[in-house]
N, C-alpha and C positions, 0 to 999 in steps of 0.2 A: 716416670716411663714415656718415651720419647712417644710423639705421636707416629702412626703406623706410617705415613707419607713420608716423613723424615727416616725413617729406618729403611725403608724400600731406596731413598736417594743415597743414603750411606751404602748400601750393600749397591747399588750400581756403581758408584764411584771406585769402592773397593775393588770390585771386578773390572775396571777399566783400568784401575793401578796394578793390578795380577798381570792384566794383558798386556800392559807397555812393559814390564818387568820380562814378563816370558819372550817380547819381541826381542829386546834389549838382549838378552840371554842369548836368544839366535843369532843375533848378528855377532855374538863377541865368539861364541861357538862355531860360528860358519868362518870366521876369518881365522881362528887356529885350525880347523879341519884343511882347511884351505892353502894355508902355509906349508902343513904335512902333506897334502896330497894324497888324504886318506880314503876321499871321498870325492865322485865327479864335482864340475863345478856347478852343474845344476841345483844341487842341494843347499847351494848359498842364496839362489834367486828364488825369492818370492813372487807367486803368479795364483792370483787367486782371482776366481770370477766373481763378477758384482751385476746386480741389475741395471742394465741400461738407465734406469732413471734415477741411479745414485749418482751425487756428485761426489768424485774423489780429489779431496783437496791435498795442497802439497803438504800440511802439517801432519797429517794423519798417519797413526803407527800400527793400527789396528782394522783387521778387513774381517768382516764375516762371511764366509764363503756361500754364496748362492747359485747353486748349480742345477736351477729349477729347469727343466724343459720349457722351451719359450712354445706359447701357444697362439696360434694366427688363422686367420682366413686366408681362402684364395685369393690372392691379388695385393695381400696385405708386405709388409718387410718384416722380418724377424734380425732382431739385432743383440748381439752379445757385447758384454763389455769385460775386460780383465784388467788389474792392476799388476804390473811388475815394479820389484825394488831388488836391490841388490847391496849387501853392504862393501863392492867394489864397484868403480866403474864400466859400465857395460858397453862395448865398441859395436857400432852396426846393427842395432839390432833390429830383427826384420820380422815382418808376419804372412806367414804361410796359412791362407786360409784355403783350406780343402773342400770339395764338394760335398753337400749335403746327398746322403744316399738312400734311398728304399727300392728295393731290388735293384729292376733297370734303369729307374727313374734318379735323375739328378738335377740339384740347384746350384747353381754356380754363384760364389759371392759376389754381391754388387757393390760393395764398400767396405775396405778395410785402411783404418787410418791411427795415426796416432794423435791423442787430443792434447792440444796444446793449451798452456796456461795463458791468461790475458789478466792484465793489470787494471781491476776495474777503474779507480782513480775517482768517479764520483758515484755518487748513492742517491737513492730517493730522498727526498726531503721530509716525508713522512713515511717513516719506515714500517713495513708490515711485520706482525707479532712472529711469521714463520721465515724471516731474512733471515739468511746464515751471513757472517762477516769475519772470514778467517783473519787470522793475524796479518798475514802476508798482505791480502788484499788480491792476492791472485786467486783467478776462479778458471775452473775446466771448461772450454768452450770450442774452441777452434778445431775443425777435424783436420788435419794435417795428412794430406795425401801424399806422402813421399815415400819412397823404398826403404829407406833406414834411417835411424838417427842415432846418436849416443846419447846417455843417460847416465849423469852425473851420479856417484856413489849416495846411498842412502835417501834418494829423489824418488817419488812415486811416477810412476808413466802410464796412465791409463789409455787401453787401447779400445778401438771399436770395430766391430765387425758387423756387417749386415748381410743378409739375404733377401732379396726380392722374390717373393713368392708367385710364381705364373699362375695364371686364372684355371688354366686349364690343367694344373697339377691335380695328380690323386692325393686323396687326402690319408691320414696316417702320418706314423712317424718316422722321420728323416735324421739319421746319425751323420755328423761330420766330425774331421779334427783340423783344429789348427794347433801350428808349430812357430814357438818364438825363438830364432836364433840370435846368434851375436857371438861377440870374444869379450872373456875375462881376463884382463893381464897376458893376453894372448892364446889364451886356451878357448878353443871354440864349446857352445855348449846348445843343445835343444831341448825345449819344453815344449810335450805335447800334451794337450788337451781335448776332449772330446765335449762335442754341444749336440743338443739335441732339440729338434723342432717339430711338434704336432701338429700338423695341416689338419684344420676340423675341414669338412662337409660345407662347408659356407663359401660362397663366392661374395667377394667385394664388391657390392654395388658400384655402378659408375658413379663418378663425385656430382654432386647436386649442390651442394655447400660454395658457394661464391667465396674468394679469397683472392684479395687482392693487396699487395705489398709494393708500394710506390718505389721508384729507382731512378737513380741519378746518372744519366748518361756523361756528364759534364764530370765523371768522377772514374772514366772509362782509363784514364792514363795510369792509375794503379794496378791494372791487368795489363800494362804494357811498360812494365820496369820502370814507372815513371815519366815516363817521355809522352809529351804532349800526342794527341791523338786528333788527327784533323777531322771537324765535324762531316758526318755524312761520306767518306773518304770507305774505301773497302776493309781499312782496319777497323774502323767504327763499327761498321755492320757486324763484321767477325767477331769482335769482341761482344757486342750486343747480342748476338747468338749465342754466344758462350753463356753468358747472364742468362738470358731466357731460356735455357735448357735447365739452369739450375733453379728457376723459378716453377718452371712446369714440374720437375721431378720431385718438387715438395707442395704440389697443392694448388700452384698458382693458376688461374684460368681467365682472370680479370685484369686488363692491363689497361694503366692509365699511359696515353700517349705522350710522351716528353720529348722535346728535342735538346740540342746543347745548352740552349737558354732556359732550362728546367722548368722556370715558373712563368714562361710565355709560350705564345704559339708562333713567334718568330724563329725562324728557322725550318720548323715543320711544313709552313705555309709562307710563300713569298708573296710579296703585294706589291700592285703596281697601280697609279692611281691618275686620272685623268680628269679634271673638273673634281666633281663628287659623284664619280665612276670609277669602282675599284675591279679590278680584275684579280683572281687569286690563283697560286699554283700549289697543289698538296702532293707532290712528289714526295718528298720527304716524310710527311705523314704517311703516305703508303707504304714507301719502303717500309717504317718502323712496324704498320700493322702487319705487314707481309711476314716480317722477320720473326714477329711475337704466335701469327697464325702455323707457321712452318716450324718453328724451334720452339714454343711455348706453349702449345697446345690451346690456343687463346680461343674462348667461348664469348666473351663479352669485351668489347671497346669503352672505356671510360675515354669523353673527349678532355681535356686539359682544361683548367679553369678561366672564366673571361672576365674575371674580376677579379680584385683587390681592395682591402683595407684602404684608405687615404689618408687616414692619421693613426690614430693608437685603437687598442681593439674594439672598443663600443664605436668607431668612427665609423662613416659610409662607406659603403663600395665603389670603388668607380672601373669602368670597363678598360680593359687594353685595346690599344688600337695604334697602327702605324704613326710613327713620328713624320709628319712633314718635311722634315730635316733631313731625316735619314729614310732613305724609301722602304726600308724593310725591319725596321727598328721598332718594337712594340714599346710604346709608353702606355701610363695609366692615365687617365682623361676622369674627372671628378663628376658623378651625379650629381643632381639637386633635388630638391625636395618636390619640384614639380613635376608632373607627367605629362608629355614624355620631357625625354633629355633636353633640357636647356639649349645644349652642344649638339648643333645640326649636323657637326660633321661626324660625331660620336655616333648620332642615333644612324644617320644614315650608312657610316659603316658596318654597325652592329647588324643592321638589318641585311643589307648586302653580305656580308661574311657567313652569317647564318643560312641564307638563302642557298648561297653556293656550296655550303659545306651538306647543307640537306641534301641537295641534288646529287652531288657527288657521293654520297655513301649509298645513294639508290643506284649509280651507274655500277658502282663497284659490286653491290650485292650487301651490303654491310648496315643497312640501316636497322634490320632486325636486333641487331646486337649489340648498338651503339646504345651508349648511356652518356648523358653530358652533366660536369659540372659546371656551376654557375659562381660559386665564391666559396670556399675554404671557413668551416666553424662560423657559421653565421651567430648571432646571440639575438637578444630580444630587442636591445637598442639600436642595431641595425638590420633587423628583419625586413623592415619595410624596402628598403633601398635593393636588400636582395632580389626580393620580388619584385621591384619594378623592371630589374634585368631578366630575372626568370619568364616576366610576362612575354619577352621579345623572343624566348626559346621557344616557348609553348606556341608563338603566333608564326614564326617562318620555320620551324622545326615539328611540326605537328605529329603525335605521336610518340617524340622522343622521351622516356623517363629523366626526368632530372635528380641526382642524386649527389648528397655532399655530407660531410661531417657537419652533424647540425650539433648546436647548444641551445635549440628554443624549441618550443611548440607552437609558436606563431606563424607557422608556414606549411599548415594545414592547407590543402588545396593547391600548392606549389610544389613542394618535394613530392618526389614518387616515391624513390629509396632513401629509406631514413637511416643514416650512419651516425647515432650518436655515441658518446663517450659510453664507456662500460657504466660508470658510476650515475649518469643522466640517465641511461636506460633502466637503472636499477630505481632510481628516485620516481620516473616518470613510466614505470612499465604499463600501467591503466592507459597511458594517454597511448603509446605505442600499439597497444593492443587493439584501440579502437582506429588507430591508422591501418593495423592488418586487417580488420572486419571491413573499412573501407576499400580495399583493393591494394593498398600501397604493401611494400617491401620492407621490411624491418631488420638490418644487419645492426651492429656494433663495432666500435674502435676501440683499441689503445694506441698510447703514445707516451708523452711525458707523464700522463696521469693514464687511469687512475693511480693513484697511490696507495699506502697503510694497506688492508689488507685484500685490497683486489689484486685477481691473477693479472701477471702481465706477463713481458718477456724478460724484466730484468734481471740480471746473472747473479744478483744478489736472493733472490727466490728459488725456493726448489725447483728442479726441473720440472717435477710433476704436475706446477699449475701453469705451466706454459701449454703443457697438455690439456690442462683443463679449460682452457681457452674455449676449446670447440663441445667439451661437454655443455659447458652453460649455454654455447651457442643452440644445443638441444635443448636441455632443461626448461631454458625460457622463450623457445620460439621462433631464435633470432637466423637468418636463412643467411647470413655473409658475415665476413671480418674484415676488417681493412687497418691497415699499418703503414706509416709513412716513411716507414726506414728499413729497405732491403741492403740497401750500399752506402748510404750517407757516411763514408769513412772520412769524417772531418778530422783533419789535425787537431783541431783545438775543441774536442768534442764536450759540450758544457751540461750533456743531458745524464741520466742516470745509468750507469753501462750496462749496454744490452739492449738500449734505446735505439738508438741511432742505425744500429747495423744488426743483420742476423746472417750476414755470409762474409766472408774473408776475401779480399783480392789473391790472386796469384798471377803467375805471367801466362797469360791467354786465356786464364780460368777462373772460376770462383769456388773456395773451398765452402763446405758445410759447416754448421756448428750443429752441437747438440742440442741446440734450442730450436732450431730449425726443424731437426729430425723427429723433436718432439711434437711440434707444430703440425707434422705431416701426419704423425701416428693419430693425433687426436681428431684429425680430418676423417682418418678410416673408424675410428670410435664413433665419430659422430654417424656417419653412413648406416652402420652396423646396428647402430640404434633406431634409425631410420627406419632400417631393413623389419626389423623387430616389432615396431610399432603399426607395422600392416598387419599383422597377426594378432599382437596383444600388445596393444598401445599401454595398458597399466603394467604390465612387468618390464616395459623400456622406460616407465615412467617410473619406478620405484628404483629400477638401476639406477640412473641417472640422479634418482634423491640420495641415494647411498653415497657416492660421491661429491655431488654439489649441493650442499646443505643450504646456502641462500647464494646470492649474487658475490658476496666476500666473505663465504665460508666454506670451506673444503675439508675433505678428511684427506688427507697429505702421506697416509700412511701405505708405503709402497706394497707392501705384502697385501694388505686388504685389497687394493685396488687390483691387483693381481687377480684377486679373488673374484671380484666383480667381474673382471672381462673374461674368464673362464666361464662364470654363470653368463654370460652375454653370450657368449659361442656355443654354451651349451643348449641352452632356450633354442638360437637359430638352426641347432643340427638335429630337433627334435623332428 
């Protein structure tokens, strides 16, 4: 007798085989019916509702209908996903999203988009046990907001419709209809689907989780028809504003202030020097901050890094300062093992720059929301040089918190906002709990790493794991999240697909991605868990533990996740 597990696997394979056969029979029958004109064109178009956390791959041929009612708090976003497929080419496919209605109350669709497939190319070197690798290497990701598209025969076309629920909306069930229209061989069709949203008597709190995803304004040309954008021109500010709105709409509230020379203060600040006396013009820094205040809902300002590695990964840090040969060009000057800096010019520049910046922040009323980067990702071997530069910040910018992505615990009483890599946060969790007890903040970040079974935003990972990043925030007490790539639209991207960017460029605007939507929804989950914690901390902890087993172990089952979400909303409704 075969083992029970093998029997189950064989039954599952048989079921999949049967469903594929039935699907192809459907296609053949549909073609015959269409040729004979015996049935409307709608009968040959497959249209199935799926959970929006399910990734639809090009190779799939069987879909299980999931028409469950979306369940949300007031202030959240309700999302629906459908997949459309036809045995004949579809021309001019459009999405008509009707309002959700309950009595005289209506909710207008906030987003309707076609999900575009993106070729991965690169993958994580250490693969997750949960990763998915379709044969085509194409992943659904970009939310293409266009009026219509053409769909080739036999190709899956997922679509995405969202409704932002106002915070003052009445609770109860809201129903609406979606229509998908197009033409097949010159004949028009229209498919109608009903959707339902249950709005719970719970109001999503204002966001407390800090989130920053770094942007690159030097790549704004990709939002400008690939035409160059003059730094700090009217078009520059216009495009930066469009990017800021996309970041704001997905939960970003902390912004690193960068100029066209991304890794430098050059351009953001203009420098002049007479002897050893510097003067500073912060005009472009101010304009950048004001864009994010006006368009991006800025709550915290991240000052760009002051120093960079001089040699290899373990090498000491050197500060950036103006080059005497080029009045406003920043160069890196090495610091030496002694204190203070052996280079008098570097020491004078840094003290004057920080003094001027601190005074300027006070004048603008921004001091209380300003945090300062010293150097990115210090490790044990260069922690001492980092600390020497940080001393200048402490001295000339008193009370300004120092924030950085860190890979060492040797900077206690130097760093104020710790942002370790998720895997480092895992390994040194006890240390970061000590830092919290001492009054520091602890966040975490992801980037090219961690890989393996850790949640990240790689395309190859289940979409639910991107949402889980903020469940990890809650489960392990991290109050912020940082990532380096909002729009690092690099032509030769060497990183795992999904790492360098989570948005897509369009003319004058930015398209979201299903990963960015999941990241935003995870923030809402975090805030709801924090809300439940106020009255029932043990229940909040229990629900988070159902989903997050450990830093690198999760329950990826979508249906069970939805059940946990329902329990969360039900507990908050009592």
